[in-house]
N, C-alpha and C positions, 0 to 999 in steps of 0.2 A: 504493500500500499504506499502510494506517494502522497502526503498530504500538503507537500509545499506549494502554495498558493501563487498565482500571478496577478497582476493587476492592469487594469483597463485605464491608460492615462490620457488617451486621445480618441476622439470618435468623428467620424466623418460620415455623412448620409446623403445619399440622392435617391429620390423616391417619387412617386406620382403626385406628391405634394409639392415637389419642387427641389432646388438645388441646396441642400444645406441641411444641418442638423435643426435648425431653428423653424424652417417650414415644415420638417416631420413631427416636431413636438407640437407646433400651433396646429397643424392637421389633426393629430391623434386628440388634442385637447377640445378641439371643436365637435368631436364625435361624429364628423362627417366624413364619408368616404373619400378616398383621393380619386376615384375613378371619375371620367366623364364620358360623353357618349362620342365616340370616334368614327370616323368614315375612312373607309379603305380607299385611297384614291386610285387604286388600280381596279377597282369594282365599284364605281359610284352609285350603281343602281341598286346595290345590297343595302340590306337595313343597317343602320349603325349600331354599334355594340358599346358596352361599357366596359372600359379598360382602365386601369391605374398605370398609364404609360408614363415613363419618365418625360418631361417635357423639353423642347429645344432648348439648348443652353450649353455652358461651360466654356472653356478657353479654346478659342479657335487655333491656338498654338499647339493644342493636342491633337490636332488633326481634324478630319471632317467625320470620323467614326463616332457615333453616339455611343458605342461601347467603349472605345479607347477613352473618350473624353469623361464618361461616367466614372470609370475604373481610376483614372489618374485625378479626378476632381475630388472624388471621395477620400482617397488616399492623402491627397494634399491638406485637405480640411483637417483629417486625422492627425497628419503630422504636424501642422501650425498649431491646432488645439494642444497637442502634447507638449510642444516647444514652450507655449504660452503658460503652461501648468507647472513647469520646471522640469521637463524631462530633458537630459542631456544623453544624445544617443552614444552607446558604447562603440567599441571597434568593430564588432561584428553584428550588424542589423541584417536579420534574415526578413525575406518576404514569402509569405503563405498566400496564395490566390486561390478562393473556391470559386471554380467555374463548371458548368455543365455544358451549356451551349453558348460557344463565343462569340465571334464576329458574324451572327446569323444574318443582320441586314446586308453585310458588306460581301458574304457569300452568295446570298440571295442575287446580289447586283451582279455579282462575278459571272454567274451563271446565266441569268435571264436577261441581263442588259448588255454585259460586256463580251457575252458569247465565248467566255472562258479565255480571253485575251485581255493581257495587262502587261505594263512594263514591269520587270523583274521588282523594281522597288516597290511599286503600287501593291504587286503581289504579295510581298512580304509582310504587309499590314495584316493579312488574313492570318499570320501563323500566331498560334497562342504565346510563342516566346516572346513576340515583338513588344505588345504592351507591357509585358513584365520587366524588359530590357529598358525601355525606355523610362518607366518608373525608377528602376535602381540608378539608372544613369542620371537622371535629373536630381535625385539627392544624394548622390555619391554613397551608397551602400554597396557593400561586398560581401556580405554574408549570402548563405545559400538562398537561392529563389526556386520556388516549384508551383505548379498547379496541383490542386487537388479536387476530387469529385465524388459527391456521394448522393446525387440527385438533391431532393430538397433538403436532406440533412447536410448538405455540403457546408454550410455555416458553423455547426457544431463540430463538423469533422476537422474544419480550419482552426478553431480555437483549441480544441483537443491537441493537434499537432503542434501549434505554437506553444502550448503549455508543456509539452514533452521537449521541445527544442530548449526551453528555457530551463526546465528542470534539469536537465542533463548538462547544463553548461555549454551546448552546442553553439548558442548564440548569446549574444548580451541583451537583446532586444528584438521584437518581431512587429513587422507591420502586416497586419492580416486584412485583407481585402477580398470581398464576395461581390462578383458581378453577374447580372443576369438582366439582359435587354433583348428579350426573344420574342416578343409579342408580334411576328409576323403573322398575316392571314392564314397560312397554313398550319402553323403552330395552335393557333387559337382554335381553327376549325377540328382538329384532331383532338385537343382536350375536351371540346364539346362533344364530339362523337364518342369519347370514353365515358361520357355520363358524369363527369365531374366538373368540368369548366361551365359557369353560368355567365353569360354575357347578354342575355336579353333583358334582364331587369335590373335595377339599381342593385348593388353588392350587398347592402343589409336586408334587402328582400329576399335575395336568394342564398346568401351565406349566414347561416346561424348557428354558429358551432354551440353544442350543448344546449340547444333549444329546439322546439318543435318546428317543423316546415322547413329544415334546411335542405336545401337541394345539392349542395356543393360549394364551390369557391368561385369569387370572381378573380380575374387575371390581373397581376400587376408586375412591374418591372423596378428593380433597385441595384443600386451600388453602394456597400456599407463598408466602413473601414474601421479598423481599431489599431492603436498602439499599445502593444503589450509589454511589460517590462516587471522586474523583479523588485523594483524600488516602490515603496508605498507611498511617498510623496506625491501629493497631487491627483492622486488615483480617483477614479468614478466608483470603480467596484472593483471585487476580486473574483477571479474564477478559481475556485477551490478545487474543482475535478471533474472528471466526465467519464463517459463510457460509450462505446459503439458495439453494435451486434448485428447479426444478419439472420433474416428468416431462412433463406434459401427455400423459398416456398412456391411464390409464384410472382410474374412479371409486374402484377399491380395489385394483388391483394394481401393482406396483412394474414398470417397464419392464426386463425380463430383461436387456437389453444394460447396464444400470446406468450409462449413460455420464453421466447427470445427477447421480447419487448420488456417482459418483467425483469429478466435477468439485466437488462440494460440499465433499468432504473435502479435495481440493486446494487450492481456494481458501479455505478456512478456515484452512489451515496457512500459506498465503501471507499472508493477511490478518493472522495473528498474529505474522509474521515468524519464523517456527520451522520446523524440518525435521521430517520424520517420525521420524528418529533420536532425537529428543528426547523422543518420545511415549512413556509407559510403561505407560499404562492406556487402555483404550477401556471408557467406561461407555456401554454398548450401549443402543439403544432396547429391543432384547431382549424382544418380546411372547411369544416362543416359537411363533410361526407359521414354517412352511416357508418362504416367500418372504423374509421380514425375516431369518431367521436365515441364509439363503444369501446375502442381499444384504451383510449387515454382516461376515459370515466373510470373503467377497471382498475387502472393504475391508481388513481385518485382517490378510489374507495378501499383498495387492498394494500398496496405498498406504501401509500402515504397516510393510510388510516383514516381517510375522510376528515382529517385535520387542518389540510390546505385548503385555500380557495384557488379557483381555475379561471383563467381568461385567454382570450386569442385576440390578436390585433388584425387577423387576416379580413375580418369583414370592412376594416378601414384602408388598410395598405394594399389589399389583394394578396393573391397567393404570388410571390416574387420567384418561384420555382428555385434555382440554384443560390439564391441570394435571399430566401426567405426566412430561415432561422437567424440569419446575421441582422436582418433589418429588424426583425422580432426580438433579438437580444439587444440591440441598440435602443430600442422602445424601452425595454426593461431597465438597462442601465442607465440612461437619461433620468427614468423615473426613479431610480435608486436615490440618485444624488438630491432629487426634490422631493423624496419622501411621498412619492405618488405612484400608485400603481395604474399604468395607462391602459385600462380595459376599454373595450369596445363597449358600446351601450347595448343593453339587452332589449329586444323586440318582441320577444314571444317567451311564453313559459318555457323554462329552463331548468337545469340541475339546480338544486338548492345551494351549491357551493359556488354558483357561477356569479362573477362580478358584474356589475352593472355601471358601466361608465367609469371615469376617472374616480379613484378611491385613495383616501388616505392610507399611506402604508404602516402597517404594524411591525413590530420586531420579528424577524425571522428571515430564512432564506428563500431564495427563488429558483425553481428548477426549471430550466428550459429543455423540453422535449422536441423532437423532430422526428416523424417517421417518412422516410423518404420511399419514393416509388421504387419497386425492384426488392423491398426487403431491409432496405437501411433504416436501422433503428438508432437513436442518438439521444444521449442525455447530456446537459452541462449544469453543473451546480453554481450558482451565483451567490455573493455575498457583498451586502453594503460594507463599506470602509469603516 
């Protein structure tokens, strides 16, 4: 068991609410979803759909790619935030980048508009190594840099990887970024066909985690960044521990016996060196699908002994796919500093321990769970400083 904690000292976030952590917090506080009605310019005769897409923005010097601009913009905000809070980068600053679908817009343009022809220099912008290299070059970091992917659980996977790097002395500090700007018409259509994506009504009508009448999730995009260090000074919150497991059961479904999900929760608490009684909040994966709600309800009532309260921010941010657990962790951590739990407003009858909107925080730990498509289970344990 490794009980050495790490600290989150810088945060950057780009979401459907806009560019920066301030728009994210203000949007969550409003209780209104980030999604707006979006028209597909390639199919103007189709009905508009509700999406929490990252709006146009960023630094033009970061290139023309929405993905690259968001990745570097979130990282830059987190690094500047950390420096303002007293962070002094060590000799080996590593980078962990959580990504599932990378330059989706640009690959789409490469095949559909460029017909597979580009100058070599422009083609290189499609490579997953390029935005990582540009970020490292911009800030003069020379530690290890890598991409990780575990579907919707990628954010938790990245935090756990960063913690391992720091605990072993492999690096002095870590910049962790999770990026997903993948809402192309084709991806949206297939999630709707899978029966989980809901884009024909406002998100809070369709996505009601742990409440009656939920149909699934609204779709969103995000880029989220954290600066992680072993130094307590200026920290927002602590990452005490975490765990991951795999169902090895089905491409889209959770194993109904929940053996591996339960083991992941148990192992995360053990790794963090805490007991279930210390957990006050479950920041759930909470996509509003029947099987995920059932699985996390079971964990709430068994592993956590019905002592914790539960919430999900997906009705507000949308399901941000590979960046989902990271943007949801950012919401929790921003709340920890403010002594607020940033829960979504309740819209229907729900679980008795479901929080209803912004709530004054009580003493205790927050568990962040994320259950990724394909059997990826992940849990991270967070604590206030």
